[in-house]
C-alpha positions, 0 to 999 in steps of 0.5 A: 706783937705790934701787929696783932695789938693793932688788930686788936685795937682797931676791932675795938678789943682788949690786948688781953682778949682771946677773940679767935682760935689760937687769939689774936690773929692766930699768934698762940701767945698771950699775956702772963699767966701766974699759976704754978705748974701743977694744976689740974682738975682737982688743984688750982681751977679758980671754976670749972663748968660742965659743957657739951663735947665739941672740939672748937675752942673757947674765945674770950672777950670782955667779961664772956667767954664763948664756945661751941658745942653739940647737946645730947644725940649719938654717932653712928656708923655710916661707913668705914672711917665715917659717922653722923650724928643725927640727933644732936643739937648744935649750940652756941654758948655764952659763959661768965668770965669770971664764975663759968656760969652760963648767960646765954644758950643758942640752939643752930638750925640744922637743916642737914646732918653731914658726916665726919671722921671720928675724930672730928666733930659737927662743931669743930670750928671756933667762933670769933668775935670783935667784942660786940658780935660774935660769929660761929660756923656750923657745916650742918648750916652757915654762918651765924652772927650774934649780938655778943652780949645779949645772943640775939640773933643779928643775921644769919647766911645758911651755906652748903651742902659741902662736900667733905667727908672728914667734916669741917675744921677751919674757923671764920677770922675777922679781916677788917669789917670782913668775916672770912670763912675757908670752905675747901672740900673734895670739889667746889672749894671757895673762900668767902668775905661776908659784911660783918655788921650785915651778912651780905656777901662781898666777894667770893672766890673759887679754889679748883687749886685745893681740895679738902683742908681744914686750916684757918686763914690768917690776916697779913697788915692792915687796911686796903693792904692786907691779904689773907693767908690760906694754906690748902691742898697743895698750895698756899695762896694769898688773896686781897682782903677787899677784893679776893684778888689772887696775889701770890701762891706757892704750890707743891705742898701736900693733901689735907692741911689742918694748921693755920699760917703763923705770922710775924711782921714780914714774915709768914711761916706755913706747914703742912703734913699727911701721911706719905708726904715725908719722900724726899723725892716726888712720885710720877704717876702716869698722865691721866690720857695714859692711862685711859687707854690702858684701863677704861675697859668700858670705854667711857673716858674714866677710870672705875675701882674694877679697873685699877690695881690694888693699890689704887683700889684702896684709894678710891673713895679719897680718889673719886671726889665727887663720889660718882663712882668713877675718876675722871681727869680732874680727879686724877690731877689731884691724885697725881699732885698727891703722890707728888707732894711733899710734907714741908715747914715754909719760912716766906719772905712777904713781898713779891707777887706771882708764883713764888714756889721757886722763889727766893722768897722762901727762906727756908723749908723743913721737911720732917719732925712735922706735926700733923694736927697742931699749928706750930707756935712761933714764941720769942724767935723760936718755932715749937713743933710738936709731932704725934708721939710727944717729940717737941722740936724747937726750930730758929726761926729764921735759919730753920736751924733745929736746936733742940728736940726731945719728947714730953715724957708722960705725954708721948700721945697724938696731938689735935690741940695747938700749943699756946704760950705766955710768960715764958711758958709753953702749954701743950695739951694732948688728945687724952688730956695730958698737959705739958707746961714746958719752959721756953728757951730754944735750945734750952727748953724744959718739961716742967709738969704733965698735968692729967685731966683725965678725959679727951680733949681736941680743943686748943687752950685760950690765955686772957686775962691772966687765966688759962682755959682748958676745954675737954671733953665735958668741962671747961677750966679756969686756972 
């Protein structure tokens, strides 16, 4: 707790604020909320605000709530599993924390319209604030900074276009005087740090080790020793905040990570899950030069869908990262990495440098019962994992021992929102709007109530100033 309170104080924020995705330094833990376990759309709300849809999560600072959204427009099918929203307006909203009434609204420039996966949104990244300035990111534009009080634009930094067929999920974070954003994609992945006052790029590092991922980085430590903990496809990397220098890394992990790292003192927890990564042993795939000798019928040194067997053709779109109709040596190596990778939740003790893949810094590793999207929650020494189907696991954070598993009866659903906790209770919000209230307790966790909000939700709740904020597809509730 001392770490994120120090960070909040250094940013001029109150410890009761929720300044970024999953709150102070992405912990998911907030101050106590005194509400009865039973609440919902028609019971217990201090106020309800109509808001346009989006997958981004609300953040809270001072007397204001900030969120992003897509207003109007309609999805159009572009290809199987890919959609666009060409007419929607990308907006940033500021609401009054006490009443939910709108204070200001700003439309974001949209120079292009990028495709995304149907369970995503053009407004999935959550804002971040230092209490004075609000920072937002949209894949169809880049980063913008607004005066938090008035909504006046302070600066903007166009980025992209991006090559991520599923859309974006990574949210910006603040690290000292920098706004940091992860831009992993099918090719030309990078991490960028921008001066928060001016919008000028301080450094940008390429990430050739990673393709598409959707994680939000974590910040370890403060001052000159601060590090960025960045999950990516197949890898976890630490960078020096001041310079972007690569400090240490862990390889052999799975593709398309979605969750954020969890930081507790000297311990770092990070998790990857992707379909096909459940196997205990790696799958060996031939080297590119060997496959080309056998399958390259036209002799161009690349592999086309027509030259591959039926199994490989089914996944050709994900193999062809630059979408030029052929797979080259680089793309084949990423395919091999996917075939050999495994899902994992890692517990890493900070201290070493370099390649930690096989080092003693990895205290324990867990490969089963892992979530797809939600970030694990560390609360009172216990890691809580919510897996699709409403399977809740409590894990001892020191040893990796599974303390208790069970289903959230009444919420056997898909989960995109990450769990949050306060006052001894944990809140799990499912895709169809089932919000489970659980008494924390490791081996003795107990499901108290499942509250039905009656519509889809992908946003992680916020806990700030004694209130719980829940965003559904069309509403924002304050309890």
